[in-house]
N, C-alpha and C positions, 0 to 999 in steps of 0.2 A: 421340413417345416421350420419356420423362423420363430424363434423364441425371443421376445423383446429383451433388450438389455445385454445380449451377448452376440458374439460372432458365430456363424454357423460352423459346425464341425469342431467347436471348442467348448470347454466347460463354461457354464454361465459366469459372466464377469459382473462384479459388483461396481457400484458407482465409485466407491472408495478406491478400487483398483484403477479405474479410469482416471480418477482425479490424481492419484499418485504418479501414474505413468505419464500424464500429459501436462501437469501443472507448470513445469518449467518452460515447456514449449509455448504454452498459451501466454504465460507471463512475458516471455521474450517477444512474442508477436505483438502483444498490446503495448509493451514498453517502447518498442521501436516506432510506434505510431502516435505516441503522446509525449508531450514535453514535461509533464509533471508526474513525478513518481507516485504521488498520492492518488492522482487520477488513474494512473496505470494499475495501482493496487485495487482501487474501487471497481474499475472496469473488469479486471480479472475476476474479482469476486462475483460481479454481475454475470459474467460468462458462465461460471460454474453453478450459480444459482439457476440460471436458465437451463443449463444442461441437466441439473438434478430434476427440475420440474418436467423436463421433456424426456427423461431417461427411459421411461417405459415405452415411449413411441420410437425409440431409436431403431432404425432399419439398416442392418449390415449390408444389404444389397446396394445401398446408396453410398457406401464408403466406410472406411474404418472409423473408429472412435476419434482418432486424431483429426481426420478430415471433417468429421461432424462437428468437433469442437472448434476448428478453425472457421467453419461456416457461422457458428454461433458468435464467435469472437468478432468476425467481420460485421455481422448484423448489429452487435452491441456497439462497436465503434461508430458505425454509420448513424445509429440512433443518437449516440452521444454528440456526434458532429452536428446533426440537425438541431438538437437541443441547444448546444452552445451558440450556433449561428442565430437562432431565434432570440436567445438571451442577449447576444451582442447587438442585434437589431433593436431590441427593446431599450437597451441602455443608450444606444446612439439616438434613438427617438427622444428619450427623456433628457439626455444631456443637452439637447438643443433648446430645451425649455428652461427658463429661469424659474427658480423656486421663489415662492412668495416670502418676502421678509416681513418684519413687524409692521413697517409703514404700509406695505401692501395690504396686510391683513386689516389694519385699522381703516384704510380707505374702503376695503371690501365690506367691512361691517357697517361703515357709514352709509354705503350705497344700499345695503340690505335694509337698514333702519329707515332710510329715506323712501325706499320703495314701499315698505310696510306703512309708513305714515301717509304716503300718497294714496295707497289703496284704501286706508281707513277714511281719509278725507273724501275720496270719491264715493265711498259707501254712504257717508253722512250727506254729501251733496245730492246723491240720488234720491234720498228720502225727504229732501226739502219739498215743500209745496211748490207747485208750478209757478205761482206769482213771485215767491221768494227766489227761486232758482233763476227765473228769467232776468230779474234785475241784477242779481249777483253775477251771472254770466256776462251780461252786457258791460258791467263795470270792471269786474276782476279779470275776465278772460279777454273780452274784446277791447278793453281799454277806453270805453266811453266814460264821460263824466256822468254824474248822477242826473244832471239836467238833460243831457242827451239821451240817457236811458229812459227817462220819464217821457220824453217826446216819442221815442221809438215804441214804447209800450202804451202810449196815449193815456198816461196817468199823470197826476200832478207831481211836481218835484218833491213836496213834502212826503207824499205817499211812497215815492221811489226811495227817499232817504230812510223812511221807517222800514220798508221791506229790506233794504240793504243792511241796515243795522240788525234786524231780526235774523237775517240769513247768516251774517257773520257771527252773531252771538250763538246761533244754533250750531254752526260748524265748530266754534271754539269749545262749546259745552259738550259736543258729542251727540247731540240729538237734533231732530229736525224741527221741533217746535220749541222755540225759546220760552223760558219760564215767564217772561213778562208779556206773553201774548194774552190779549183779552178776548172775550167771546165775540163781541161785535166791534171789530176794529174801527176806530174813529177815522183812521187814514182812508179806509175803504169808502167811507161816506163822502170823502172830499173828491171823489172821482169826477 
């Protein structure tokens, strides 16, 4: 019968016995495969931490403690290599991108502010009454003169000017109905 943590036919082996017996071999194995002594020390520690965690599941039928530890060391090194390769790829991907300097940040903030102002303006434009919005769009967006906009809308030129003035005032003030609007617009009567 196999008792975990020791070789069959021998007295039980403690993890500290395995550690002491194989530390130098595992350190040498790892050191020969890494260029940095600090990395080698860290990886060797990782090997023995993994071995300690798996010590109760050690099966002597699959090999000696030394073989078992070399297998763990090999897996630890492979995991480290994958991790460093991903890290190098990430650094390479980032190094191809220029970091934002102060001028870039200022331009970026200006664009954000301009976008916010444009959204606010569009929201104020959307709540304008249809007659005010129609004349404003013809003049400000389509580039027609007030006289031409009046003809397109089949209203008098003074009515078009009043509506354009009210629309602009409403947009500047931040509301759709300008404060100087009167209940029965005189301009509407001149249609």
